C-alpha positions, 0 to 999 in steps of 0.5 A, a space after each residue: 531550535 529548527 523544526 525537525 521535518 516530518 518522514 517520508 510515507 512510503 507506501 509498498 505493494 506487492 501485487 499478485 494473482 491471488 494475493 495483495 501485500 501492502 507495507 507502510 512505512 513513515 521513515 525507517 519505521 514499518 507502520 502497518 503490514 497486511 496481506 490481503 487474499 483476491 479471491 476468484 478468477 482473474 476478472 475485471 472485478 477483481 482488479 477493480 478490488 485490487 485498485 480499490 485496496 490500493 486507493 483506501 492505503 493512498 487516501 489513508 496514509 497520503 505517501 509520498 513514495 511508492 514502491 511495487 515488486 
């Protein structure tokens, strides 16, 4: 019997100036959902913090697709 293919992992990101929403799907299953708060005024540090959060999720889940609002 042929091996069933692993469902594609999708990382969903909804960026904002105060919040960063993250959702991880494996196929049609929601595996994780988080809302991260980005405190302070818009700055390079804030952008780097948001980028670090996204990078962490990419490294952890190794998504095959990215969906961004």
